[in-house]
N, C-alpha and C positions, 0 to 999 in steps of 0.2 A: 468496459474495456479494462484489462489489467495486464501488467507485464511482469513476468518472473525473471529468474536469473538467465535461463536459456529458452524460455518459451513465452508465448502470449495467448491470451484468451479474448474472444470477442463475442458478444451476444448480438446476433444479427439475424435478419430475415432475407436470405438470399437463395433463390432457386438454383437447382443444379443445372449445369450446362446441358442443352438439349442433346439427347441421345447418348449421354455419358453413362457408362455402367458405374455401379457403386465403387468398384475397386479403382477404375480409372479416375473417378472424380476425387477420391480421397488421396490419391497419389501413393498408396501403398497397398499391401495385400490383406489388410485387416477387413473383415466383413462387418460393416456397421450399417444398421438400418438408417437411410437418409430421412430427414424431416420432409414432410410434404411441402410443396410449394406454397409460400406465403406464411408458413409457420415460423415462429421464433425458435432458434437453436443456438446452443453454446458451441462455438468453434475454437479448436485448439490448433496452434501452429508453433513450429520451432522444435527443439529437442526435448523429448521425453515426457510430458506430463499428461496423462489422462486419456481415455477414450480409444487409444490405438493399441491396447493390449500390452502396453509396457509402461515402465515408470521412468524415473529421472535419469538413470545413468547405467552404463554397462555393468558397474559393480553391483547393481541391484537385480540383474537378470538372474533367472534360475540357472543352476549349473547345467551345462550342455546346450544352452539356448544361445541364439545369436544376440549380439549386442543390439540395443534399441536403435531404431532408425530416426532420423530427423524428418519431420513433415514440413516440406517447404511451402506447402499451400494449406490454407485453413481447412479443417475437416470437422464434421459434427461429432460431438461426444455421444457415446452410446447411453441413451437415457430412456429405455423402453418403458420403465415404470413410473416416470415422472408424471404426476397429474397436471401440473401447470408449468408454464414457461419459466425460465431463468430470468431474473430481473436484476441481479447484481453478482459480480464476481470479484474474487481477490486472489492474487498470485504471490506465492512465496518463492523461496529459492528453487525448490522442486516439489511443491505441493500446491494445491489450489482449493479454494472454498467457493461454493456457489449457493446463492439464495434464490429459492423459487418464489413465485408470486404468492403462494400460500404461506410464506414465511418459514419454510423448512430449509435447513442447512445441509448441504451435501459436501463431501470431501473426496479428494482423489490425489494420488501420487505417492511420494515417499512418506512413510509413516514412522521414520526413526524418532524415538523419544515420545511417540504417541501424539505427534502433531496433527493427526487427522481427527482425533477425539472419539475414536471408535472402541476404546477399551482394550486395544492391543497394539502391537508394533508391526503389523503385517501391512506391506505396501498394497495399495489398491490401483489397478490399472483403469477402472471405470469408477464414476462417482457413486459413492455410497452415503445414504442418509445418516446424519449424526443423531441416533435414536435418543441419546441421553437428553438432548435439547428438545426433540420433538415430543418426548413424553411429558414435558412440562406444560405443553399446550400454549406457551406464549410465543408468538411469531418472532423470528430473528429479523432485525431491520438493518443490521450493518455487521460486516465481518472484515477481518484483516489477517493476512498470512505473512509471517516473518520467515526468518531463516530456519528456525527449528521450533517455532511456537505459533500459536493462533489465538485470536481474540474474536469475540462476538458480543454484540449488544442486542438485547431483546426489547420488545415494545414497551416493557415496563421500566426500561432504563437500567437494567441489571447488566453488568459486564461479566462475561465468562472467559476463562483462560485455560489453556491446556497445551501440552507438549513439553519441551525441554527449556527450563529457565535457570541454568546454573548460576547466572549473574543477577537473577531477580527479574528477568523479563516477564514472568507470569504475574508478578505483584502479589503473590500469595504468602509472603514471609519466608523466612529461612527454613521453615518446616516442610515446605512443598516446593521442591526444585524440579520435579518432573511428574507429570500425570497424563495418562492416556484418556482421561475423561474430563469433560468441562467442569471447572470449579469456580464458584462465585468469587469475584474480587471485591473487597470492601472499598467503597468510595464515599467521599463526603456528600455527594449529590448524584442525581441521576445521570447516567452516561448518555451521551448523544451519538458519539462516534469514537472509533478507536483506530490506531495505526500501529502496526508491528514492524519494527525495524530489524536489523540483523540480530541484535542482542538487547534491544531496549524497546519500550513501548510508550505511546502517548495516548491520552484519553481526553476528549472534549466533554466537559460536564455542564450541567445547568448551573445557574447562579445569577445573581443580580446583574453581573457583568460578564458571566461566563467564566469557566475555570479550565485550566489545562493541567493535567496530572501527568507525571512522568515516573518511570521506574525501570530497573534493569541495569545494564552495564553503563557505567559513567565515564568510561575511557574517553579522553579528549573532550570532556564537557558536554557530550551528547544529550545529557538530561537537563542542561541549562540551570543547574543548581549551584554554580560557583565552584565546583570541585570536580574531581574525577572518581569519586567514590561510587560504588554500586548501591542501588536502592532496591530492597527487596519488598517494599510496600510503596504504594502511590504517595507522591509528594507534589505539592502545587508549585508550578513554574510561574514566576512573576513576569508574564509576557506583556501585560499592559503598562508596565513601568519601564519597558526597554527603550534606551536611548538609540540614536543612530550609531552605527559602528564607527570605530576610529578611522578606518579607511575611507569612510564616507564624508568625513569632516576635516580633511587635510591633517590628519594625525591627532585631532582632538575630538573626544567623544562629545556629541552635542545632545541637547534635550530632545525629547519626543516632540512631534509636530504639535502646533497649537490647535488643538481640537477639543470639543467637549468630551472630557474623559469619561463621563457617565454614559455617553452614547456609543462608545467604542467597545467592542467585545470580540473575542475570538470566534471565528466561524468555520475554521477548518484546520486540521492537524495532519502532519505527515512525518513519519520516522524513516530515515534513510539508513545507509550503511553505518555511518558514524556521525550523522548530523540530523538536525530537526528543523522543521518549517511550520509556522503557524500563519494562517491568513486572518486579517482583522476585518471587521465590518466597514471601516472607513477606507478599504482598499490597500491598507498597509500590509507589509509582510515582515515577519520577525523570524530570524534564523539564529542558530547557535550550533556549536560542536566543531567537528573536524573541518578545516577549510583549505586543505593542501591543494585541492584542484579548483578552488574558487567557487565551490558549491554553496557558500554562504551568501555570495552576491554583494559583498561590501567593497569591491575594488582591490582586494588583496587576497593573500592565501593564508591569512592568520587563522589560528584556531581560537574559538571563543567559548569560555566556560559559562557565560551568561547570555540571555537573549539580547539581540540588537536589531534595530529596524533597518530595513534596506532602503537606501535613498534612490531617488530618480525614477520611481515607478509611475506609470500613467494614472491620471485621476479622472473623476467624473464618470461618464459612461464607459470609459476605458479602464476602470480600476480593476485590480486583481480581486477575483472572487473564489478561487480554488487553487490549491497548491499540491505538489507531489515531489517527494524526495526519493531519488534513486540512490545507488551505491556511491557515486561520486559526481552526481549532477542533480539539478533541480529544474522543475517546471512550474509555471503559473499560468492559469487561464483567466483572461480578462472578461469583463461583462459584455464587451462587443464580440466575443468569440475568438479573439486573437490569443496567441500563446507566446509566452516568453520563456527563455531557457538560459541557464548559466551553469558553469562548472566545467567538468572535463569534456572536451570535444573529441576525444579519441573514439574511434570506431563509429563516428557520425551520431553519437547518442544525443547530440543537441538538435540535430536536424537543420543545422546552419551551415551553409557552404563556406568553407575556409575557416571554420571555427578553430580556435587555438587550443593548445593542450590544456590551458587554464583560462576559461572565459570568466573573468571575475565579476562582471556586471550583467544584469539581464539584457538579452538581445532578442528581438522578435524572430519567430520562426516563420519563414516565408512559406506561403501556401496553406497555412492553417489560420486563416482569418476568420473562419466561421465554424469553430469547433462546437459540437453539440453540448448542451448543458449538463452532461453527466460528470464533467469534471476531468481534470488531468490525472494521469496515472503513470508514474515513472517506474 
């Protein structure tokens, strides 16, 4: 499951309604071959990305054609040549990445700046395989899509970046600010996972205690490095040394919880619009960056240039195990399947009835007590 700016993607096995024609089932006039009953398919819904014969926005439509329509109900993407099912998806502002069971990466949507990794800047309305990665023969195990750039991690722990990175979001140094083909990013250790924000990136790496690397736009401290400078190459973020935020300690920053430091490690990262979140193995959550809407979860709307732990999270079997950062809100999935949300409650993005404009502390999302272990995606 993944959420883009105006569209969503779900990998699901859902048969078509009995007796429904393809056009009726899809909710629009595009002719797509439906998946057979019981097969896994990748479904798109919302405005503009993939499968429906159009891309992200009216400005990308060909001259003389109608503006793209919004699909109000999920429809299967056109994947006639895919040999295996989709097992993971990532959604950017208006492009998407999909990983098949065979470890091949496909891309679809807006290709501005070469964000699809196909060697050109031509938009794609149906998923296309990223041949530059497939040719290497190493399966892709993780991918993330940002506003104008993309990241992927292969089975050997190599991180690949492509698209537009004017502020360093590609991590390739000042010499490569845009590329339409995947380029290897130099890291101090094997990459395990990545996350692409609007204009910055986070990478979870191997290490004795795990390592979190950040690069890209540093505005409002979203890199967690103590300043607002851009970084064009990966730098390590001191997430394991993070104290509680000032708003969580009555105005005084406190020490990190009394735990065996050697046993705690980062287990998940997520880069949002202008803030970042890291999940720790002890159930803790560390956040930093822009906090105007309460998306940092520290009980205030302050911006933080360095990582700070969030107070008041559940422990034990209810501990947080996965996190996701949206544009101005945050989500966390707990070990018992429940979900917490905080940040901007406008447009119902928190899923909490009566949520305020700025929900500054984590609140439970009713009706999501048993979310599947695939993780949260904002």
